[in-house]
C-alpha positions, -999 to +999 in steps of 0.1 A: +081-391+049+055-381+022+032-353+034-001-345+018-008-308+020-046-314+019-043-336+050-023-309+067-049-283+060-077-305+072-058-312+104-051-275+109-088-268+105-096-294+131-071-276+154-049-306+158-015-302+172+002-308+139+037-303+152+034-334+173+026-354+142+050-338+117+077-312+125+074-289+096+098-265+112+127-288+103+123-273+068+135-239+081+173-233+079+179-196+086+204-177+106+183-146+108+147-135+107+130-148+075+100-128+064+078-136+034+052-111+022+022-124+003+005-104-024+016-069-036-009-042-028+001-008-043+038-016-042+038-013-004+053-048+001+080-041-025+092-010-005+090-028+028+111-057+015+137-033+001+142-015+035+137-046+057+167-060+038+187-029+046+180-036+083+194-071+080+161-091+076+159-119+051+127-106+034+111-114+001+078-110-017+057-137-035+026-131-056+002-154-075-004-128-102+020-101-113+010-064-110+007-043-142+032-018-126+062-041-130+071-041-093+099-063-081+081-095-070+083-133-074+054-151-090+046-186-076+018-211-080-006-222-053+012-252-041+048-240-048+040-208-029+025-227+000+056-249+003+078-219+001+060-202+029+070-230+053+105-216+054+094-183+069+095-173+106+070-145+098+043-145+071+031-110+063-002-112+045-014-083+025-052-081+017-058-118+023-041-152+028-021-170+001-049-194-008-080-177+006-099-209-001-094-242-017-122-263-035-131-292-013-117-279+019-147-258+029-129-232+050-116-198+042-079-189+045-068-225+050-031-217+048-033-192+076-049-219+098-022-243+089+007-218+096-009-207+128-010-243+139+026-246+129+034-217+152+044-193+124+040-156+133+012-142+111+007-105+103-024-094+084-020-060+067-052-043+054-049-016+027-084-002+022-115-017+008-103-052+018-113-040+053-140-015+045-160-039+023-147-074+029-139-076+066-155-111+071-140-126+040-105-116+047-104-120+085-075-141+096-066-152+132-032-133+129-008-124+157-008-087+147-030-066+124-019-035+105-037-009+085-022+014+059-044+044+066-055+054+101-092+058+092-092+020+089-087+017+127-125+022+131-130-012+115-103-031+133-100-020+169-070-042+177-050-030+147-020-007+144-014+020+118+017+015+097+021+045+074+027+035+038+065+036+032+076+059+005+109+053-012+126+087-007+156+075-027+133+070-057+110+100-053+130+132-051+120+168-058+131+185-091+116+220-087+081+233-094+067+227-129+051+261-133+057+265-171+034+277-198+013+245-196+005+233-161-002+196-158-027+181-133-020+145-126-043+118-110-046+080-109-068+066-137-067+028-135-087+007-160-114-001-134-114+034-120-108+045-084-139+049-062-123+077-043-107+096-072-136+112-093-119+113-127-148+131-143-148+158-117-111+164-124-116+165-161-145+189-158-125+212-136-096+213-161-120+218-190-136+248-172-102+264-166-092+258-203-123+277-214-112+305-191-080+307-211-057+291-185-028+269-198-036+237-180-042+201-191-048+167-175-020+141-172-036+109-159-014+080-147-023+048-164-004+016-157+031+031-158+060+008-148+069+018-112+104+028-122+089+054-145+067+070-118+094+094-105+098+108-140+061+111-144+056+130-111+083+155-121+063+165-152+033+176-131+024+209-115-004+195-092-014+160-081-051+154-073-054+125-049-084+110-033-112+136-029-138+112-015-134+092+016-114+117+037-080+099+035-049+103+014-032+075-006+003+063-012+005+081-045-002+114-028+029+108-007+050+099-037+039+130-055+046+151-024+080+135-020+087+145-056+081+181-047+045+184-061+016+202-046-011+176-037-049+183-035-067+158-013-092+154+016-078+143+049-108+150+071-111+114+084-074+110+093-067+144+109-075+131+144-045+108+140-020+130+122-031+163+139-024+185+108-033+192+072-002+180+054-015+187+019-037+213+002-071+205+017-099+200-009-125+226-004-153+209-022-148+229-054-119+215-074-121+241-101-115+269-075-088+249-058-068+243-090-073+279-101-061+293-068-029+271-069-021+280-105-026+317-099-006+317-066+028+300-073+041+309-038+012+291-021+016+261-044+053+258-036+047+263+001+021+236+001+044+213-018+073+218+007+049+211+036+038+179+020+073+167+014+083+174+050+053+154+062+062+124+040+098+126+053+086+126+088+057+100+087+064+078+057+102+074+058+108+038+046+135+029+071+113+040+100+084+020+086+106-011+080+120-008+116+084-006+129+075-039+112+106-056+127+096-044+161+061-058+155+074-091+143+094-096+175 
């Protein structure tokens, strides 16, 4: 029987019992849990897929546009991706739905409405400003809602915190880079990062250079993901998000690589009950100077950060938590 996807979407929007008219579940032929992740935010889905597979889940990741970091992902078109999603038991949306909207349909997230009507399990996973700034646009009637940092729980009361998984096989320590030239790393994407003040970091390093200290900046700009471990190992200090009061996934990757991380965790401490990294004092120049002049404190902070990541951001633990949530 020929099926028009547009008609299905319209029926789903009208809250019709579609499965009584057309049993789309007949398309599913799996012997185990089939999970498809939609969109790749910060590489989190890539890591989840890797470790969900380790735990016996048939997991994969599809995207409509490839990331500049060359993550492992499968690019698909609007329609081909929509049809592919019908074979999943669980659809794990990151940021928003697969389609978000279609011209002529007049509703947001039409595919989520369709799959909900088809009794697929839907998980919506927020990663930051998709919730802070675009809550209404991205809202989906999902079975479960996840957030990547605990400060986001204030915006989604029914959500659960899933710590960002960090691939501890990929990011491993290789000693402290405390040579003659100390490198300060930070994320510098083309559009900037609202929570990482690049100019503040550059000014701090320039001030220390004028004082005669051997220090330079080493910004991360669109490196392939497989090159990131090598990049982190060249650093002495990683400066993460200073504004916002929460730490990012790259802070965890740097810490897992044995690097001292400067960041602000004031808004997540009620959930983690500790200061896992070197807490930003409000004067970055003083913070960097202190860490460069006190190698023992820098190394101690780096070790504390790695232990925290191993405890809270272990990828197998994170993957197992998603499986528990799916079921």
